C-alpha positions, -999 to 999 in steps of 0.1 A, spaced: 304 711 635 284 742 637 246 741 630 246 757 593 269 729 580 247 702 598 218 715 584 232 716 547 247 682 551 211 668 563 192 683 532 219 670 509 215 636 523 176 638 523 180 651 487 202 620 477 179 594 495 151 609 477 167 608 444 178 573 447 147 561 458 129 578 428 153 562 404 152 527 420 116 529 423 113 543 388 136 516 373 120 485 390 86 497 380 98 498 344 118 465 347 88 448 363 69 458 329 35 441 327 45 416 357 23 441 381 -8 442 359 -7 405 354 -3 396 391 -29 421 402 -55 406 376 -45 369 376 -31 360 409 -58 377 437 -84 351 436 -79 343 473 -71 362 505 -36 347 507 -28 354 469 -40 388 472 -19 392 505 11 375 487 7 397 454 5 429 476 38 419 497 56 410 466 50 439 444 58 463 470 90 447 480 99 442 443 92 481 434 99 495 468 67 517 465 36 508 482 21 541 467 25 526 433 9 494 442 -20 512 458 -26 535 427 -23 506 406 -48 487 426 -73 517 426 -69 518 389 -78 485 382 -109 484 407 -119 519 388 -117 500 355 -137 471 371 -111 445 366 -107 439 402 -136 435 428 -135 453 463 -131 419 479 -98 411 461 -85 446 462 -85 452 500 -62 421 506 -36 436 480 -38 469 499 -31 449 531 -3 433 517 13 464 503 14 475 541 35 447 551 56 448 517 66 485 530 87 469 560 112 456 534 126 492 531 132 494 569 152 460 565 172 472 538 183 502 555 190 483 587 206 453 574 227 469 546 229 508 553 241 502 592 263 473 588 284 479 557 309 506 546 285 525 521 313 535 495 326 501 495 294 490 473 275 523 466 300 537 442 306 506 424 270 502 421 262 534 408 291 530 380 280 497 370 242 507 369 249 539 350 270 517 322 244 492 319 217 523 314 238 537 289 243 505 267 210 493 271 188 523 269 153 521 276 150 483 275 142 463 308 178 456 311 186 496 310 158 499 338 173 475 360 206 498 355 187 526 366 175 509 395 211 502 405 220 537 403 191 546 424 200 519 449 236 533 452 225 570 456 200 559 481 226 544 505 249 574 499 221 595 511 217 572 542 251 576 548 254 611 550 221 614 571 236 587 595 269 610 599 248 642 602 224 625 629 254 612 648 269 644 652 235 662 661 226 631 685 259 641 705 247 678 710 210 673 711 185 645 728 148 648 721 138 628 748 141 596 769 120 566 775 117 575 811 104 612 801 81 604 773 43 606 779 11 599 759 11 635 746 49 631 734 38 599 718 8 614 700 33 643 689 55 621 675 30 600 656 15 633 641 51 641 631 56 608 613 21 616 596 31 650 586 65 640 571 49 612 551 22 636 538 47 661 527 70 634 513 43 612 498 65 582 511 65 564 541 98 545 532 115 582 532 99 590 569 111 553 581 146 558 565 151 592 585 137 580 615 161 548 615 190 571 607 180 595 636 176 565 660 210 552 649 227 587 655 213 587 690 190 618 681 160 599 696 152 569 716 131 539 705 97 548 718 94 582 698 107 565 665 82 538 669 55 564 673 68 582 641 69 546 624 31 545 632 25 578 619 42 573 588 20 542 582 -11 561 586 5 590 565 3 565 534 -32 568 532 -30 602 520 -16 593 485 -45 569 482 -73 596 491 -57 621 466 -57 594 439 -94 584 444 -107 619 436 -128 613 404 -128 574 406 -158 554 408 -176 542 440 -160 509 441 -122 524 439 -135 550 467 -143 519 489 -109 504 483 -93 537 496 -116 538 526 -105 501 534 -69 514 532 -76 542 557 -93 519 578 -68 493 579 -42 517 586 -62 537 612 -73 504 633 -35 493 631 -23 526 644 -49 529 673 -41 492 684 -3 498 679 -3 531 701 -23 513 728 1 484 729 33 503 719 51 496 751 44 460 756 51 456 717 83 471 723 93 450 755 80 420 739 101 424 707 134 434 730 126 401 748 126 380 716 156 400 700 176 388 730 164 354 731 174 346 695 204 365 694 193 390 671 216 419 683 208 448 705 207 474 680 178 498 683 174 500 645 169 462 644 143 465 671 124 495 652 123 473 621 109 445 640 85 466 654 75 480 618 70 446 605 50 432 636 24 459 639 16 457 603 13 418 605 -10 425 634 -30 448 615 -35 421 591 -45 396 616 -68 420 632 -86 425 599 -87 389 588 -120 379 606 -135 414 600 -129 417 563 -160 401 551 -181 423 574 -159 452 562 -166 446 524 -204 442 532 -203 476 551 -181 494 525 -206 482 497 -234 504 511 -212 536 511 -202 561 483 -233 549 465 -242 568 432 -275 575 418 -270 548 390 -259 522 416 -290 525 436 -309 521 403 -291 492 395 -301 474 430 -331 451 426 -359 466 446 -382 437 447 -361 407 445 -364 394 481 -347 362 484 -371 351 513 -398 351 487 -384 324 468 -401 299 487 -437 311 480 -436 311 443 -466 331 438 -449 356 458 -416 355 438 -433 358 404 -449 388 417 -416 402 427 -403 395 393 -431 410 376 -426 442 395 -388 443 389 -397 437 353 -417 470 353 -388 487 366 -365 477 338 -393 485 313 -396 520 327 -360 526 327 -348 513 294 -379 531 276 -369 562 292 -334 558 278 -349 551 243 -369 583 242 -341 605 256 -318 588 226 -343 599 202 -346 636 214 -323 657 192 -332 687 213 -318 670 245 -280 659 253 -281 630 274 -250 624 293 -239 590 311 -259 569 288 -233 540 291 -238 543 330 -278 538 324 -271 508 302 -251 491 331 -281 496 351 -302 476 328 -273 451 324 -273 446 360 -308 445 367 -314 420 338 -286 396 353 -305 398 386 -336 387 370 -319 360 355 -303 347 387 -335 354 406 -352 331 380 -326 304 381 -332 301 418 -370 300 417 -366 272 391 -352 251 420 -384 255 440 -416 232 435 -437 253 408 -470 250 395 -471 247 357 -483 282 352 -454 296 371 -427 272 356 -442 284 321 -440 321 331 -406 321 338 -389 317 303 -413 347 290 -399 369 319 -365 361 308 -375 369 272 -389 403 281 -358 412 302 -335 405 272 -360 425 250 -352 456 275 -316 448 275 -314 450 238 -335 485 238 -309 500 263 -281 489 241 -297 505 210 -305 537 231 -267 540 236 -258 538 200 -285 559 188 -277 587 214 -238 586 204 -249 589 167 -279 614 167 -256 645 163 -237 628 134 -270 621 117 -287 658 122 -260 677 105 -257 685 68 -291 668 59 -311 681 32 -344 697 51 -370 679 33 -351 647 43 -348 660 81 -386 667 79 -393 630 71 -367 620 97 -384 640 123 -416 626 113 -403 590 119 -389 599 151 -422 613 164 -441 582 154 -414 562 172 -418 583 205 -457 576 203 -450 539 199 -428 540 229 -451 559 250 -479 533 244 -454 503 249 -450 510 286 -459 478 306 -476 498 332 -503 508 306 -538 491 306 -539 459 287 -557 450 259 -537 475 239 -519 450 217 -541 457 184 -533 494 187 -497 488 195 -493 465 163 -510 493 142 -484 521 154 -457 495 147 -472 492 111 -470 531 108 -434 531 120 -425 503 95 -443 522 65 -424 553 77 -389 534 78 -396 520 42 -405 553 29 -375 572 44 -351 543 33 -363 547 -3 -358 584 0 -325 582 14 -314 556 -13 -329 579 -42 -310 610 -29 -278 592 -26 -281 579 -60 -285 613 -76 -259 628 -57 -277 650 -34 -268 632 -3 -231 620 4 -229 582 6 -213 584 39 -243 604 53 -266 581 36 -250 551 55 -251 568 89 -284 580 86 -299 544 73 -280 529 103 -295 552 127 -332 548 113 -324 510 111 -313 510 149 -345 529 159 -367 505 140 -353 476 158 -357 493 192 -395 500 183 -398 460 174 -382 450 206 -405 474 228 -435 460 209 -425 423 214 -417 432 252 -452 446 257 -472 416 241 -451 391 260 -457 410 291 -494 414 285 -499 375 279 -479 369 311 -502 392 330 -535 378 317 -522 343 321 -503 342 352 -507 373 374 -543 378 373 -552 344 382 -523 344 412 -537 378 425 -556 361 456 -529 335 461 -505 365 465 -527 385 488 -532 354 511 -494 343 512 -485 381 519 -510 380 548 -495 350 562 -460 364 559 
């Protein structure tokens, strides 16, 4: 056969394989329906379960990329933790080995046309009859399965002819540079095809046809595994830090596995050939490659098993955003829990941080001239800090506490809840303020502006870092805000009754000023409780704290 027909046949065979893989994977994903989501969300609470789900789903839909992208999506949505996600990713790497076994056990041991053509016909009939249903999707998968193996058959014949004329290398001639070159080739083909299954199938058929020997084929398999990380990296653009950490774990796993496999390449191949002969698994080089592909992926999981927790801790400190840094408690040191006076001081300082943050959010939400982005992210910061304060307080309760400290802890929790409520109200006010400011009568808008101005003044004075003994002044400011609120509410109702203001606009405006009124009340309550806490506990503990800090 001349060169051009061989190239044409090879391209056609590759096209059939890619078409079959796409139809089969797409059909299996549709047939699986919500199974993938349910398994990812509900069955990954332990290492072994996460690993098993990754293996099962990848074997089921024949696409590690789909499982990886779904895992990244779930992590990005906050439905999966990093600790759970990494084991799904590790399992999906083992799941990719099923493609190699399908090609090896079926593609090279049976007459393709004997089952591929009937499978295509039956699958197409099911697809036409059942349409877009789950059964129809199974029909599509059957069509893809048949076309995939027809592509393998064409590639096998092409490589057999080519192997008689060309031999890339022999085991005795191959060196370290050649191994690295073939590894790079596997990476490049997977990068271009975005599928390690395609790379592995091509490698198996080339090996079966005598175009290459076992060692270069094994190096390509390693490179293809490393190449699967590119899909995950591409899909991580625009995701949150946790999703990026999942992708990083995928890259680290495949990189570590590839390096160890390359170092142990010859010993692993030798050991596999020995066990292959010992257990009468046949002497086919394609079986050896499929075994090698499985062994080095399992080896990667075994290597990562004792390192996984440390990897999670290390990754948790990477890809941090400003909001994540803000949501990390700054003063709540667990070592201070054994010294209650020091621990309560830590809570005091952290509470000041939460107060500063939530009041700044409140003032930003009122400012009509300022568009505040990511207010929901800022609210998440306050929520996380509030939870951290609650957890720290619970741990402190377990210590041997004085009566003053024990009595102060409920007040600290109460104040943190006030700030959490302020943060949530700020999000709502911020999202509604543009709706309120449009199409309002100028006289009404002037009174709204006055109400907002008094609210900002109140918030400025409600900062708990201010000097103490402001309670009387703050209550007077709250009375002013309340008076302005009642006056504005009466005006809105009157203009609504007169028909000078639409009922819809009246409702939105009243809802907005009501939220701001409640926000102001929460700020005053937080200040008053904090001031009481400061006088009754903190001042009297100052000397003890200084003494304990010195002793520590």
